[in-house]
C-alpha positions in Angstrom: -60.3 16.7 -22.2 -61.2 18.0 -18.8 -58.7 20.5 -17.3 -56.6 19.4 -14.3 -58.1 20.6 -10.9 -56.1 23.5 -9.6 -58.0 24.6 -6.4 -57.9 22.8 -3.1 -60.9 22.8 -0.6 -60.1 21.5 2.8 -62.3 20.3 5.7 -60.7 21.5 8.9 -61.9 19.3 11.9 -59.8 16.1 12.1 -57.9 17.1 8.9 -56.0 20.1 10.1 -57.1 20.4 13.8 -57.9 17.4 16.0 -61.3 17.5 17.6 -63.0 15.0 20.0 -65.2 15.8 23.0 -63.4 13.1 24.9 -60.3 15.4 25.0 -62.3 17.4 27.6 -64.5 14.7 29.1 -61.7 12.4 30.0 -60.6 15.1 32.5 -64.2 15.4 33.9 -64.8 11.6 34.1 -61.4 10.6 35.4 -61.2 6.9 35.8 -64.8 6.4 34.7 -64.6 5.9 30.9 -68.0 4.0 30.8 -69.8 6.9 32.4 -68.1 9.3 30.0 -69.2 7.2 27.0 -72.8 7.0 28.4 -72.9 10.8 28.8 -71.7 11.4 25.2 -74.1 8.8 23.8 -77.2 9.9 25.8 -76.8 13.6 26.9 -74.3 15.7 24.8 -74.8 13.6 21.7 -73.4 14.0 18.2 -76.9 14.8 16.9 -77.3 17.5 19.6 -73.9 19.0 18.7 -74.6 18.9 15.0 -77.4 21.4 15.6 -74.8 23.9 17.0 -72.8 23.3 13.8 -76.0 24.2 12.0 -76.0 27.5 13.8 -78.0 27.0 17.0 -76.7 29.1 19.8 -74.8 27.2 22.5 -76.8 28.9 25.3 -80.1 27.6 23.9 -78.6 24.2 23.4 -77.3 23.9 26.9 -80.6 25.1 28.4 -82.4 22.5 26.3 -80.4 19.7 27.8 -80.6 21.1 31.3 -84.3 21.1 31.0 -84.2 17.4 30.0 -81.7 16.0 32.5 -81.2 16.0 36.3 -79.3 18.8 38.1 -76.2 16.7 38.8 -75.5 16.7 35.1 -75.8 20.4 34.5 -72.2 21.4 35.1 -71.1 18.6 32.7 -73.5 19.9 30.1 -72.3 23.5 30.6 -68.7 22.4 30.1 -69.4 21.5 26.5 -69.9 25.2 25.9 -67.7 26.8 28.5 -64.6 24.6 27.9 -65.2 23.9 24.3 -61.6 24.7 23.2 -60.3 21.9 25.4 -62.0 19.5 23.0 -59.4 20.5 20.4 -56.2 18.4 20.5 -54.2 20.9 18.5 -53.0 21.3 15.0 -52.3 18.1 13.0 -48.7 19.1 12.3 -48.0 17.1 9.2 -51.3 18.2 7.6 -50.5 21.8 8.4 -47.1 21.3 6.8 -48.7 20.2 3.6 -51.0 23.2 3.7 -48.1 25.6 4.2 -46.2 24.1 1.3 -49.2 24.4 -0.9 -49.7 28.0 0.2 -46.0 28.8 -0.4 -46.4 27.4 -4.0 -49.3 29.6 -4.7 -52.1 27.0 -4.8 -55.5 28.6 -4.2 -56.8 27.3 -0.8 -60.4 27.3 0.5 -62.3 25.4 3.2 -65.8 24.2 4.0 -66.2 23.2 7.7 -69.1 21.9 9.9 -68.4 24.2 12.8 -70.5 26.4 15.1 -69.9 30.0 14.0 -69.0 31.4 17.4 -66.7 28.6 18.3 -65.0 28.9 14.9 -64.3 32.6 15.6 -62.6 31.5 18.9 -60.6 28.8 17.0 -59.3 31.3 14.4 -57.7 33.3 17.2 -55.7 30.3 18.2 -54.6 28.8 14.9 -53.0 31.4 12.6 -52.6 28.9 9.7 -56.3 29.3 9.1 -55.5 32.6 7.5 -53.9 30.7 4.6 -57.3 30.2 3.2 -58.7 32.6 0.6 -62.2 31.8 1.8 -63.8 29.6 4.5 -67.5 28.5 4.4 -68.6 27.8 8.0 -71.7 25.7 8.4 -73.0 27.7 11.4 -72.9 31.0 9.5 -74.7 29.5 6.5 -77.2 27.4 8.5 -76.2 24.5 6.2 -74.3 21.3 6.9 -72.1 19.0 4.8 -73.1 16.8 3.0 -75.9 19.1 1.9 -75.0 20.0 -1.7 -76.1 23.6 -1.0 -73.0 24.3 1.1 -70.7 23.3 -1.7 -72.6 25.6 -4.0 -72.2 28.4 -1.6 -68.4 28.1 -1.9 -68.4 28.0 -5.7 -70.8 30.9 -6.1 -69.2 33.1 -3.4 -65.7 32.7 -4.8 -66.4 32.2 -8.5 -65.1 28.7 -8.6 -66.1 25.9 -10.9 -66.7 22.6 -9.2 -64.5 20.7 -11.7 -61.5 22.8 -10.8 -61.8 21.9 -7.1 -60.3 19.0 -5.1 -62.2 18.5 -1.9 -60.6 16.9 1.1 -62.6 15.6 4.1 -62.3 12.8 6.6 -66.0 11.9 6.2 -66.8 9.5 3.3 -70.3 10.9 2.9 -69.0 14.4 2.6 -66.5 13.3 -0.1 -69.3 11.5 -2.0 -71.4 14.7 -1.9 -68.5 16.7 -3.4 -68.0 14.1 -6.1 -71.7 14.2 -7.0 -71.5 17.9 -7.7 -68.4 17.6 -9.9 -65.6 18.1 -7.5 -62.7 15.7 -7.2 -63.2 14.2 -3.7 -60.4 12.9 -1.6 -61.0 11.1 1.7 -58.4 12.1 4.3 -56.7 9.2 6.1 -53.2 10.4 7.0 -51.2 13.5 6.1 -48.7 11.3 4.3 -51.4 9.7 2.1 -52.9 13.2 1.5 -49.5 14.4 0.3 -49.1 11.4 -2.1 -52.7 11.8 -3.4 -52.1 15.5 -4.1 -48.8 14.9 -5.8 -50.5 12.3 -8.0 -52.9 15.0 -9.1 -50.0 17.3 -10.0 -50.1 19.7 -7.0 -46.6 21.2 -6.2 -45.4 19.5 -3.0 
């Protein structure tokens, strides 16, 4: 019989800390939501941002877009870098409460996050609960992105973990599927309350 998983691996963005570029750009496009959505769909896109999560420097990324778009958009493009922390809506309090109880009860905690390496260092200065993790694998530092299986292997090899002992928690279904495929027990995050119930059902002390 397989042993019960005893290690938890968290995603961070939109599981423990809220992130959405609209948190910033609603301020910059006051009263013009359609223009904001066009800008995020056509200029500072998810695909463009993902390359920063893969490790591309923000300075180079901003310059790339400024070369492609007219000057009246340049300040808006720079804001994605210069005011990045304003895209965070803060800690998801009930999720952090679950994390804190797990930590207090001695559960080994790790994280894998798609996050630019420089922006993650800034974020760690703001959110002290990130120090609860025994190890964090940051995509920008590894030049790997979830759901690439390689980033899950980095965690296991670096911290001497077996995939079968790990429960992986992520709001992205494709990232959960990738974790399952390599032998982890994947849980898709929906709400902190459901997360707590799911972890209790797996025997974690909460």
